[in-house]
Structures are given as C-alpha cells and as structure tokens.
N, CA, C and O atoms as a GROMACS GRO file, in nm:
protein
  176
    1MET      N    1   2.473  21.111  14.727
    1MET     CA    2   2.568  21.102  14.838
    1MET      C    3   2.670  21.212  14.823
    1MET      O    4   2.716  21.242  14.713
    2HIS      N    5   2.704  21.272  14.933
    2HIS     CA    6   2.804  21.378  14.932
    2HIS      C    7   2.940  21.319  14.893
    2HIS      O    8   2.975  21.212  14.942
    3PRO      N    9   3.016  21.386  14.808
    3PRO     CA   10   3.145  21.331  14.760
    3PRO      C   11   3.246  21.304  14.871
    3PRO      O   12   3.333  21.218  14.855
    4MET      N   13   3.237  21.376  14.982
    4MET     CA   14   3.334  21.358  15.089
    4MET      C   15   3.293  21.250  15.189
    4MET      O   16   3.370  21.215  15.278
    5LEU      N   17   3.173  21.196  15.175
    5LEU     CA   18   3.124  21.101  15.275
    5LEU      C   19   3.198  20.968  15.271
    5LEU      O   20   3.236  20.915  15.376
    6SER      N   21   3.220  20.913  15.154
    6SER     CA   22   3.287  20.783  15.144
    6SER      C   23   3.430  20.786  15.197
    6SER      O   24   3.468  20.696  15.272
    7PRO      N   25   3.512  20.887  15.162
    7PRO     CA   26   3.648  20.890  15.219
    7PRO      C   27   3.648  20.907  15.371
    7PRO      O   28   3.732  20.850  15.440
    8ILE      N   29   3.554  20.985  15.422
    8ILE     CA   30   3.548  21.005  15.567
    8ILE      C   31   3.511  20.874  15.637
    8ILE      O   32   3.569  20.840  15.740
    9ILE      N   33   3.414  20.801  15.581
    9ILE     CA   34   3.377  20.671  15.639
    9ILE      C   35   3.496  20.576  15.635
    9ILE      O   36   3.520  20.502  15.730
   10SER      N   37   3.571  20.578  15.526
   10SER     CA   38   3.688  20.491  15.513
   10SER      C   39   3.793  20.524  15.618
   10SER      O   40   3.851  20.434  15.679
   11ILE      N   41   3.818  20.652  15.640
   11ILE     CA   42   3.917  20.694  15.739
   11ILE      C   43   3.874  20.652  15.879
   11ILE      O   44   3.955  20.600  15.957
   12VAL      N   45   3.748  20.673  15.912
   12VAL     CA   46   3.698  20.635  16.045
   12VAL      C   47   3.708  20.484  16.064
   12VAL      O   48   3.749  20.437  16.170
   13ALA      N   49   3.672  20.407  15.961
   13ALA     CA   50   3.681  20.261  15.971
   13ALA      C   51   3.826  20.219  15.989
   13ALA      O   52   3.855  20.130  16.069
   14GLY      N   53   3.918  20.281  15.916
   14GLY     CA   54   4.060  20.248  15.930
   14GLY      C   55   4.112  20.278  16.069
   14GLY      O   56   4.187  20.199  16.125
   15LEU      N   57   4.074  20.392  16.124
   15LEU     CA   58   4.117  20.428  16.259
   15LEU      C   59   4.062  20.330  16.363
   15LEU      O   60   4.132  20.291  16.456
   16LEU      N   61   3.935  20.291  16.347
   16LEU     CA   62   3.877  20.195  16.441
   16LEU      C   63   3.951  20.062  16.435
   16LEU      O   64   3.973  19.999  16.539
   17ILE      N   65   3.989  20.020  16.316
   17ILE     CA   66   4.062  19.893  16.302
   17ILE      C   67   4.199  19.904  16.367
   17ILE      O   68   4.245  19.809  16.430
   18LEU      N   69   4.265  20.019  16.352
   18LEU     CA   70   4.396  20.037  16.416
   18LEU      C   71   4.385  20.037  16.568
   18LEU      O   72   4.470  19.980  16.637
   19ILE      N   73   4.281  20.101  16.620
   19ILE     CA   74   4.266  20.113  16.765
   19ILE      C   75   4.215  19.982  16.827
   19ILE      O   76   4.264  19.939  16.932
   20TYR      N   77   4.118  19.921  16.762
   20TYR     CA   78   4.056  19.799  16.814
   20TYR      C   79   4.060  19.688  16.708
   20TYR      O   80   3.960  19.664  16.641
   21PRO      N   81   4.174  19.621  16.692
   21PRO     CA   82   4.183  19.518  16.587
   21PRO      C   83   4.082  19.405  16.602
   21PRO      O   84   4.049  19.338  16.504
   22ALA      N   85   4.033  19.382  16.724
   22ALA     CA   86   3.939  19.272  16.746
   22ALA      C   87   3.805  19.296  16.678
   22ALA      O   88   3.731  19.200  16.653
   23ILE      N   89   3.771  19.423  16.646
   23ILE     CA   90   3.641  19.450  16.586
   23ILE      C   91   3.651  19.464  16.434
   23ILE      O   92   3.562  19.519  16.370
   24LEU      N   93   3.759  19.413  16.378
   24LEU     CA   94   3.783  19.426  16.235
   24LEU      C   95   3.664  19.375  16.152
   24LEU      O   96   3.619  19.443  16.060
   25ASN      N   97   3.615  19.256  16.185
   25ASN     CA   98   3.504  19.199  16.108
   25ASN      C   99   3.379  19.285  16.115
   25ASN      O  100   3.309  19.302  16.014
   26TYR      N  101   3.350  19.340  16.233
   26TYR     CA  102   3.231  19.423  16.248
   26TYR      C  103   3.244  19.554  16.171
   26TYR      O  104   3.148  19.599  16.109
   27VAL      N  105   3.363  19.615  16.176
   27VAL     CA  106   3.384  19.741  16.106
   27VAL      C  107   3.367  19.720  15.955
   27VAL      O  108   3.303  19.800  15.887
   28ILE      N  109   3.426  19.613  15.904
   28ILE     CA  110   3.415  19.585  15.760
   28ILE      C  111   3.270  19.556  15.723
   28ILE      O  112   3.222  19.605  15.620
   29ALA      N  113   3.200  19.479  15.804
   29ALA     CA  114   3.061  19.446  15.775
   29ALA      C  115   2.974  19.571  15.774
   29ALA      O  116   2.894  19.590  15.682
   30VAL      N  117   2.988  19.656  15.873
   30VAL     CA  118   2.909  19.778  15.880
   30VAL      C  119   2.942  19.869  15.762
   30VAL      O  120   2.852  19.927  15.701
   31TYR      N  121   3.070  19.881  15.730
   31TYR     CA  122   3.111  19.966  15.618
   31TYR      C  123   3.049  19.917  15.487
   31TYR      O  124   2.996  19.996  15.409
   32LEU      N  125   3.056  19.788  15.463
   32LEU     CA  126   3.000  19.733  15.339
   32LEU      C  127   2.849  19.750  15.332
   32LEU      O  128   2.795  19.781  15.225
   33ILE      N  129   2.781  19.732  15.443
   33ILE     CA  130   2.636  19.748  15.445
   33ILE      C  131   2.599  19.894  15.418
   33ILE      O  132   2.512  19.922  15.336
   34VAL      N  133   2.665  19.986  15.487
   34VAL     CA  134   2.634  20.128  15.469
   34VAL      C  135   2.666  20.172  15.327
   34VAL      O  136   2.586  20.242  15.265
   35PHE      N  137   2.781  20.131  15.274
   35PHE     CA  138   2.820  20.168  15.139
   35PHE      C  139   2.721  20.112  15.037
   35PHE      O  140   2.684  20.181  14.942
   36GLY      N  141   2.679  19.989  15.056
   36GLY     CA  142   2.583  19.927  14.965
   36GLY      C  143   2.449  19.998  14.967
   36GLY      O  144   2.390  20.021  14.861
   37ILE      N  145   2.400  20.033  15.085
   37ILE     CA  146   2.273  20.104  15.096
   37ILE      C  147   2.282  20.241  15.029
   37ILE      O  148   2.191  20.281  14.956
   38LEU      N  149   2.392  20.312  15.054
   38LEU     CA  150   2.408  20.445  14.994
   38LEU      C  151   2.416  20.436  14.842
   38LEU      O  152   2.362  20.523  14.772
   39GLU      N  153   2.481  20.334  14.790
   39GLU     CA  154   2.489  20.318  14.645
   39GLU      C  155   2.352  20.286  14.586
   39GLU      O  156   2.318  20.335  14.478
   40LEU      N  157   2.274  20.203  14.654
   40LEU     CA  158   2.139  20.172  14.607
   40LEU      C  159   2.051  20.296  14.606
   40LEU      O  160   1.974  20.318  14.513
   41ILE      N  161   2.063  20.377  14.710
   41ILE     CA  162   1.983  20.501  14.718
   41ILE      C  163   2.021  20.594  14.603
   41ILE      O  164   1.934  20.659  14.545
   42ASN      N  165   2.149  20.602  14.571
   42ASN     CA  166   2.193  20.692  14.464
   42ASN      C  167   2.148  20.645  14.327
   42ASN      O  168   2.125  20.728  14.239
   43LYS      N  169   2.136  20.515  14.306
   43LYS     CA  170   2.098  20.463  14.175
   43LYS      C  171   1.949  20.476  14.148
   43LYS      O  172   1.908  20.482  14.032
   44TYR      N  173   1.866  20.479  14.254
   44TYR     CA  174   1.720  20.482  14.234
   44TYR      C  175   1.657  20.604  14.295
   44TYR      O  176   1.536  20.621  14.287
   0.00000   0.00000   0.00000
C-alpha cells in the first residue's frame, strides 16, 4: 500500500462526516472494510 493512501482516505472520510453527518455509520463502515482489505493484501 502506498504510504500516503491511508492518510488521504482518513481525510476524505473526515470531510464526508463533516459535510454529511447522517452518513457517519456508512463512512466508518466503508473505511474499516477498505483498510482491513488493504492490510490483508499487504500481509500476504
């Protein structure tokens, strides 16, 4: 995984939560799923 990818995803997720607080659960869920998949890919 590119070293700058995780911070960029975090910033985008934070901005989405600020703009649309109602989608907080979806943003967190998508972020966790994407981060988990990327970590699994990096380990194997």
